[in-house]
C-alpha positions as CSV (number, residue, x, y, z in Angstrom):
1,M,15.2,-6.2,0.6
2,K,15.2,-6.6,-3.2
3,P,12.0,-7.6,-4.5
4,H,11.7,-10.0,-7.4
5,F,9.9,-8.9,-10.9
6,H,6.5,-9.8,-11.7
7,K,5.0,-10.8,-15.1
8,V,1.5,-9.6,-15.0
9,P,-0.6,-11.8,-17.3
10,I,-1.3,-9.7,-20.4
11,N,-5.0,-10.2,-21.9
12,T,-5.1,-8.5,-25.6
13,E,-8.8,-7.8,-25.3
14,Q,-8.6,-6.0,-22.1
15,S,-6.7,-2.6,-21.6
16,F,-5.9,-3.8,-18.1
17,S,-7.2,-6.5,-15.5
18,I,-9.4,-7.2,-12.4
19,R,-9.6,-10.6,-11.0
20,H,-11.3,-12.2,-7.8
21,D,-9.5,-13.9,-5.8
22,T,-10.0,-17.2,-3.6
23,K,-7.1,-19.2,-1.9
24,P,-5.5,-20.8,1.0
25,N,-2.8,-17.6,1.1
26,F,-1.5,-14.7,-0.8
27,G,2.2,-17.1,-1.1
28,T,5.3,-15.1,0.0
29,I,7.3,-13.8,-2.7
30,W,8.4,-10.6,-2.7
31,H,7.6,-8.7,-5.9
32,Y,7.0,-5.5,-8.1
33,H,5.6,-5.1,-11.6
34,P,5.4,-1.6,-14.3
35,E,1.1,-1.9,-12.8
36,L,-0.2,-0.4,-10.6
37,E,-2.2,-2.1,-8.5
38,L,-5.6,-1.3,-6.3
39,H,-5.2,-4.4,-3.7
40,Y,-8.6,-4.9,-1.9
41,V,-8.5,-7.4,1.1
42,I,-11.5,-9.2,1.6
43,K,-10.6,-11.8,3.6
44,G,-7.3,-12.7,5.3
45,E,-4.9,-11.6,7.8
46,G,-1.0,-11.4,8.5
47,V,1.8,-8.9,7.9
48,R,2.2,-6.6,4.4
49,F,5.3,-5.5,3.3
50,I,5.8,-2.2,0.7
51,G,7.9,-0.7,0.3
52,D,9.9,-0.3,3.4
53,N,6.9,-0.1,5.6
54,V,5.8,-3.5,8.0
55,S,2.6,-3.7,9.3
56,N,-0.2,-5.7,9.9
57,F,-3.5,-6.4,7.4
58,S,-6.6,-7.4,8.0
59,S,-9.9,-8.0,6.4
60,E,-11.6,-4.8,4.6
61,E,-7.8,-2.9,3.6
62,V,-8.2,-1.1,0.4
63,L,-5.2,0.1,-1.2
64,L,-3.4,1.9,-4.1
65,L,0.1,0.6,-5.3
66,G,2.6,2.5,-7.4
67,E,4.5,1.4,-10.8
68,N,7.4,-0.5,-9.7
69,L,6.7,-0.7,-6.1
70,P,7.7,-3.9,-4.4
71,H,4.6,-5.6,-1.7
72,T,3.9,-9.0,-0.8
73,W,1.2,-10.0,1.2
74,R,2.7,-12.7,4.1
75,C,-0.7,-13.9,5.8
76,N,-0.6,-15.8,9.2
77,K,0.9,-19.1,9.8
78,E,-2.2,-21.0,9.8
79,Y,-3.2,-19.7,6.5
80,F,-0.1,-22.2,5.4
81,Q,-1.8,-25.2,7.2
82,G,-3.4,-26.8,4.9
83,N,-7.2,-25.8,6.2
84,A,-9.6,-25.5,3.7
85,D,-12.2,-23.6,5.4
86,L,-9.8,-20.9,6.0
87,Q,-9.1,-19.0,3.0
88,V,-7.9,-15.7,1.3
89,E,-10.2,-13.7,-0.6
90,A,-9.2,-10.6,-3.0
91,I,-9.9,-8.3,-5.7
92,V,-7.5,-6.9,-7.4
93,M,-7.1,-4.6,-10.6
94,Q,-3.6,-3.6,-12.6
95,F,-3.5,-1.4,-14.7
96,M,-0.8,0.3,-16.7
97,P,-0.3,4.2,-16.2
98,D,-1.2,4.6,-20.0
99,C,-3.8,2.1,-20.4
100,L,-6.6,4.8,-21.3
101,G,-4.2,5.5,-24.3
102,A,-1.1,7.5,-24.4
103,D,-2.0,10.9,-24.7
104,F,-4.6,10.5,-21.9
105,L,-2.1,12.0,-19.3
106,S,-1.4,14.2,-21.0
107,L,-4.7,16.7,-21.2
108,S,-4.9,19.3,-19.3
109,E,-8.5,17.4,-16.9
110,A,-5.6,14.3,-16.4
111,Y,-3.6,16.7,-14.2
112,A,-5.2,15.4,-10.8
113,I,-4.6,11.5,-12.0
114,R,-0.8,12.2,-13.0
115,K,-0.4,13.9,-9.4
116,L,-2.4,10.3,-7.6
117,Y,0.3,8.3,-9.6
118,E,2.7,10.0,-8.4
119,K,1.7,9.9,-4.8
120,A,0.8,5.9,-5.8
121,K,4.8,5.0,-6.2
122,R,4.3,5.4,-2.0
123,G,1.8,3.0,-1.8
124,L,-1.6,4.9,-0.3
125,L,-3.6,3.4,2.2
126,I,-7.5,4.4,1.2
127,K,-10.1,5.1,4.3
128,G,-13.4,5.7,5.4
129,E,-16.3,6.4,3.1
130,T,-13.6,6.1,-0.5
131,A,-12.5,2.8,0.5
132,Q,-15.9,2.0,0.5
133,Q,-17.1,3.5,-2.6
134,L,-13.9,1.9,-4.0
135,K,-14.6,-1.6,-3.0
136,D,-18.8,-1.2,-4.4
137,L,-17.0,-0.1,-7.7
138,M,-14.8,-3.2,-8.1
139,H,-17.5,-5.6,-7.1
140,S,-19.5,-4.2,-10.2
141,A,-16.1,-3.8,-12.4
142,L,-15.7,-8.0,-12.3
143,L,-19.6,-8.3,-13.7
144,A,-19.5,-4.9,-16.2
145,S,-19.2,-4.9,-19.6
146,P,-15.6,-3.9,-21.7
147,L,-17.4,-0.2,-21.9
148,Q,-18.8,0.1,-18.4
149,R,-15.2,-1.9,-16.8
150,L,-13.4,1.4,-18.5
151,I,-16.1,4.0,-16.8
152,I,-15.7,2.1,-13.4
153,L,-11.9,2.6,-13.8
154,L,-12.3,6.1,-14.4
155,S,-15.0,6.4,-11.2
156,I,-12.4,4.9,-9.2
157,L,-9.4,7.2,-10.2
158,D,-11.9,10.2,-9.7
159,S,-12.8,9.2,-6.1
160,L,-9.1,8.7,-4.9
161,T,-8.2,12.2,-6.9
162,E,-11.0,14.2,-4.9
163,S,-10.0,11.8,-1.4
164,D,-8.3,13.3,1.6
165,E,-9.1,9.8,3.0
166,V,-5.8,8.6,1.8
167,E,-2.6,8.0,3.6
168,M,1.0,7.6,2.5
169,I,3.0,4.1,3.0
170,T,5.9,4.2,2.8
171,A,9.5,6.2,3.3
172,A,10.8,6.3,-0.4
173,N,9.4,5.4,-3.7
174,T,13.0,4.1,-4.9
175,F,13.6,0.7,-4.9
176,Y,16.3,-1.6,-6.1
177,Q,15.4,-4.3,-8.8
178,S,16.4,-7.7,-8.2
179,N,17.7,-11.1,-9.4
180,E,16.5,-15.2,-8.5
181,M,19.3,-16.0,-6.1
182,E,18.8,-12.1,-4.5
183,T,15.2,-12.7,-3.9
184,V,15.5,-16.2,-3.0
185,R,17.9,-15.4,0.1
186,L,15.7,-11.9,0.7
187,N,12.6,-14.6,1.1
188,N,14.7,-16.9,2.8
189,V,15.6,-14.2,5.7
190,C,12.0,-12.8,5.9
191,S,10.4,-16.4,6.1
192,Y,12.4,-17.3,8.5
193,T,12.1,-14.8,10.8
194,L,8.1,-14.7,10.5
195,A,8.9,-17.8,11.7
196,N,10.6,-17.3,14.5
197,Y,10.4,-13.4,15.3
198,A,9.3,-14.9,19.0
199,K,13.0,-16.2,19.5
200,D,16.2,-15.0,20.3
201,I,17.6,-14.5,16.9
202,K,21.1,-13.4,17.0
203,L,23.0,-11.6,13.7
204,E,24.5,-15.0,13.1
205,D,21.7,-17.1,13.0
206,I,20.1,-14.8,10.3
207,A,23.4,-14.3,8.6
208,A,24.2,-17.7,8.2
209,I,20.4,-18.1,6.3
210,A,21.2,-15.6,3.9
211,N,24.9,-17.2,3.1
212,L,26.5,-14.8,4.3
213,S,29.6,-13.5,7.3
214,T,28.1,-11.5,10.0
215,T,29.4,-7.9,8.5
216,S,28.3,-9.3,4.9
217,F,24.4,-9.6,6.5
218,C,24.6,-6.7,8.3
219,R,25.8,-4.3,5.2
220,Y,23.5,-6.0,2.2
221,F,20.2,-6.1,4.4
222,K,21.0,-2.0,5.3
223,L,21.6,-1.5,1.4
224,M,18.7,-3.5,0.2
225,T,16.2,-2.5,2.8
226,H,17.5,1.2,4.3
227,K,17.4,-0.6,8.0
228,T,18.8,-2.4,10.0
229,Y,18.0,-6.6,10.4
230,N,17.4,-5.0,14.1
231,D,15.2,-2.4,13.1
232,F,13.6,-4.9,11.0
233,L,13.0,-8.0,13.4
234,T,11.7,-5.2,15.8
235,E,9.1,-4.0,13.0
236,I,7.7,-7.4,12.6
237,R,7.6,-7.8,16.8
238,V,6.0,-4.5,17.2
239,S,3.3,-5.7,14.3
240,H,2.6,-8.5,16.0
241,A,2.2,-7.1,19.4
242,C,-0.5,-4.8,17.7
243,R,-2.6,-7.2,16.6
244,A,-2.6,-9.5,20.0
245,L,-3.4,-5.9,21.5
246,I,-6.2,-5.4,19.0
247,D,-7.6,-8.9,19.5
248,N,-7.5,-7.7,23.8
249,R,-7.5,-11.5,24.8
250,L,-3.7,-10.9,26.8
251,S,-2.2,-9.1,28.6
252,I,0.2,-7.0,27.9
253,E,3.2,-8.6,29.7
254,I,2.1,-11.9,28.1
255,I,2.1,-10.0,24.3
256,C,4.9,-8.4,25.5
257,F,6.8,-12.0,25.6
258,E,4.8,-14.2,22.7
259,S,6.1,-10.9,20.7
260,G,9.9,-11.5,21.3
261,F,10.9,-9.1,23.3
262,N,12.3,-10.3,27.1
263,N,11.0,-7.5,29.4
264,L,8.4,-5.0,29.5
265,S,10.5,-1.8,29.5
266,N,12.0,-2.8,26.2
267,F,8.9,-3.6,24.9
268,Y,7.3,-0.4,25.6
269,R,10.6,1.6,24.2
270,H,10.4,-0.1,21.0
271,F,6.9,-0.1,20.9
272,K,6.8,3.5,21.1
273,N,9.3,4.3,18.9
274,V,7.8,2.3,16.3
275,K,4.2,3.4,16.8
276,G,4.9,6.7,18.6
277,I,2.5,5.7,21.5
278,T,2.7,3.0,24.5
279,P,0.8,0.1,23.7
280,L,-1.5,0.3,26.2
281,E,-2.9,3.9,24.7
282,Y,-2.8,1.8,21.4
283,K,-4.5,-0.7,22.6
284,K,-7.5,2.1,24.1
285,Q,-7.3,4.0,20.6
286,Y,-8.7,0.8,19.4
287,L,-11.0,0.5,21.4
288,K,-12.1,3.6,21.7
289,T,-12.4,3.8,17.6
290,E,-14.4,0.3,18.2
291,A,-17.0,1.6,20.7
292,V,-17.9,4.7,18.2
293,S,-18.2,2.6,15.1
């Protein structure tokens, strides 16, 4: 999927930006920018697309995205239905690698930060005590003086370089850039897939959405995303099945069909291919974690 370049607004009085967003949803455009982004989802649920990874997101998630890593958070459909009581909330910090000075990263003391920035090009999911530290620091940065904000940014980077509570998100760190036509095309494909994943989507139907022949679409989608459309569709379906399993309100059989799989054996096979465990094991693993916490 080819991402759209996003120009991050620059305040000449600040070396980096931090904002607190409250709005109906996170939008739909898959984009990238040269700034690193520390993203704390306070409220919201849906499916996130980061590089070649498709996963669920929910409240209290913290991620660090490296420079030019394509991403978007696509909220569940209820966030697009005009319900004023249902909104997303996030704190977003964006900064250039050299925001602390052109020579900062060449200091021997900054070696660990250089390594962190390289790892962040694949996206980092931050967990445990480190995530909680970053949430507190980001809240503090919103109200801090300019000098205090710089100190907080250094504290955030220090916490991340010292932590083993980070998990890489993507399998690759090289992605294509885009033009406007391709951005619109791939966003149309993605939007259609998210709206219709529970139905039988035929390749000729999705190719028509992209205004391509079936053969051209398959070649194009594989080139842009490093995966087939069927693999992409399966990941979307599995991500929705995971959310339903966590909700623990429906039987696995009902979840299977509501997620777009046509039989249980097919569901189990694809789920295990994507997640490495069966749906029942996934559900038990989550419920066990909840019981411990």
